[in-house]
C-alpha positions, 0 to 999 in steps of 0.5 A, spaced: 477 486 503 475 485 496 481 483 491 482 490 489 484 492 496 488 486 497 492 487 490 493 495 493 496 492 499 500 487 496 503 494 491 504 498 497 508 492 501 512 492 495 514 499 495 515 499 502 520 493 501 524 497 495 524 504 500 519 507 496 514 508 502 514 509 509 512 503 513 505 504 517 501 500 522 495 501 518 494 503 511 488 506 508 486 505 501 486 513 500 493 513 502 495 507 497 492 511 491 496 517 493 502 513 492 501 510 486 
């Protein structure tokens, strides 16, 4: 994974933690972009 992907995954995980996104088994880069 690239640094960008790691940063986006961390951002997504924070959103899940704060209830702004639904947890998923696998997170596709496209999904993360849509959540921003």
